[in-house]
N, C-alpha and C positions, 0 to 999 in steps of 0.2 A: 338948656338942654333938650337933646330931641335922638331920637333913635332913627338909624337910617333903614330898618330891619323891620318891616310890619308885625311878622310874626314875634320877634324879640320885645316888640312893644306890646303886641297884644299879652303875650306872656306875662309882663312887668305888671299891665293894668289886673290882669286876672288875680294875679300875686297883690296884688294891692287891696282888691277886694276881698280875698280871702282875709289878708291881716286886718282889715278894717273893721270884718264882721268879727274876727277872735279877739279884739281889742273891744269891740262892744260887748260882747258877751260877758268880757271880763271887768266891764264897768258895771254891768250887771250884780256881777259877784260882789264887786266892791263897795254896791249901794247896799247891798245886803248887810255887808260888814260895818255898816255905820251904827248898827242897834247894838250897842255894846252892854251886856249887862253879866251879873253873874260873881260880881266881886265882893260880894257883903253888904252887910249895914253901916258900915264904918266910913267916916267922911273922906279917908282916904281912896276908900274904894269909889267914890263918887268923881274926886279928882282924876283917879286913874282912868277910869270911863272916859271923862271929859278928854283927858289928853288922847286917849286913841280915837276917840271921835274927829277930834280936829285932824290928827292926822290919814283919817278916812277921809274927809270933806271939809270943805268951806275955806281953805288955807289955799294959799299960791302952790305951795309944794305937798300939798294933800294928793293921795293917790289917786282920787275921782279926778283930779286935774292935769295930772301927769298922765293919765290915760285920754284925758278927753285931747290934751294938745297933740300926743302921739297919733291920734285919730285925724286931727287935722293935717298933719305932717303926712299922712299917708293919703288922703285926699289930694292933698296939693300935687304928690307924687303921681297919683291916677291920674289929674287933669292933664300932667304933662306927657304921661304916655299917650292918652286919649289925642291931644294935640298933633304927637308926632305920628298917630296912626292916621288922622285926617288929613295932614299933610304930605303923608305918604299916597293916601289914597288919592287926594288930588290930583299930584303929580302923575301917579298912573293914568289916571282918567286924560290928562293935558297929552302925557306921552304918545298914548292909543291914539287921539284926536290928531296929532302932528303926525303918526305912521301912517292912519286911513288918509291923511290929505295929500300926502307925499306920494302914497298907492295911485290913489286916484287921479294925481298930476301924471304919475310914469304912465299910467295904462292911457291916457289921452295924449301922451306925445307918440303913443304905437302907431 
């Protein structure tokens, strides 16, 4: 996947940065939610607290793992956008060099 418009690729890259930051903030909130308490002094309360803790962290489908997986995907998307920008910038430089060279050649023919 690549984009042929540097401005569009830059906008996508910037959106990826914002999205990754939003999910990093969400991860902090999810980590705060790992500390579950206030269910009382009953055995079932401890089991319920443990269940909520597992949903928050430490399991493959826990919220913190889902957030980390999403951040990884967004970082991959950002890298693809950056590669597109780099490719377009390099192509622009090559084209400019070819145009300059052609202009010099045409000038020497006069």
